[in-house]
C-alpha positions in Angstrom: 57.0 2.6 -4.6 60.3 2.1 -6.4 58.8 2.3 -9.9 60.7 3.6 -12.9 58.7 5.2 -15.7 60.0 5.4 -19.3 57.8 7.1 -21.8 58.4 6.2 -25.4 56.0 8.3 -27.5 55.1 6.5 -30.8 52.8 8.1 -33.3 50.3 5.6 -34.6 51.0 6.3 -38.3 54.8 6.7 -37.9 56.6 4.2 -35.7 60.4 4.3 -36.1 63.2 1.9 -35.8 65.0 4.1 -33.2 61.9 4.0 -31.0 61.9 0.2 -31.2 65.7 0.1 -30.5 65.2 2.3 -27.4 62.3 0.2 -26.2 64.4 -3.0 -26.7 67.4 -1.5 -24.9 65.2 -0.5 -21.9 63.7 -4.0 -21.8 67.2 -5.5 -21.8 68.3 -3.2 -19.1 65.5 -4.5 -16.9 66.2 -8.2 -17.6 65.0 -10.2 -14.6 62.8 -7.3 -13.3 59.1 -7.2 -13.3 58.0 -4.9 -16.1 54.6 -3.4 -16.9 54.4 -2.2 -20.5 51.4 -0.1 -21.3 49.8 1.2 -24.5 46.5 2.9 -24.8 44.9 0.3 -27.0 47.5 -2.4 -26.7 48.4 -2.5 -30.4 51.6 -0.6 -30.7 53.1 -2.4 -27.7 52.1 -5.8 -29.1 54.3 -5.2 -32.2 57.2 -3.8 -30.1 57.0 -6.8 -27.7 56.8 -9.2 -30.6 59.9 -7.7 -32.3 61.8 -7.6 -29.0 60.9 -11.3 -28.2 61.9 -12.4 -31.7 64.9 -10.3 -32.4 66.4 -9.9 -28.9 65.1 -12.9 -27.0 65.2 -15.6 -29.7 61.5 -16.6 -29.4 60.3 -18.2 -32.6 58.2 -15.9 -34.8 55.1 -18.2 -34.9 54.8 -18.3 -31.1 55.4 -14.6 -30.7 53.0 -13.8 -33.6 50.1 -15.6 -32.0 50.3 -13.1 -29.1 50.0 -10.2 -31.6 47.1 -11.7 -33.5 45.3 -12.4 -30.2 45.0 -8.6 -29.9 44.9 -7.4 -33.5 45.9 -7.9 -37.1 48.6 -5.2 -37.8 47.6 -2.8 -40.6 49.8 -1.8 -43.5 51.8 0.8 -41.6 52.6 -1.7 -38.8 53.2 -4.6 -41.1 55.7 -2.4 -43.0 57.3 -1.4 -39.7 57.7 -5.1 -38.7 59.3 -5.9 -42.0 61.6 -2.8 -41.8 62.8 -3.6 -38.2 63.2 -7.4 -39.0 65.4 -6.8 -42.0 69.1 -6.6 -41.1 
């Protein structure tokens, strides 16, 4: 079917910046392609996509954040992760 599969295991309580960086690099390598991003409960991926859109694609935070909060309100672990990745 011409599909590529990239597995990026992310522990719920321990997301890491290198995992996000790898995700963002994969997404950039597929620019212009149709991409299906999957997460079991759609929470981890909403944060990764949010960060990718804001940090790599230049989408304004408010717009991107609405898509996150439509799915969930990140807990303390994920809020700290967002702050960590967002800080240069």
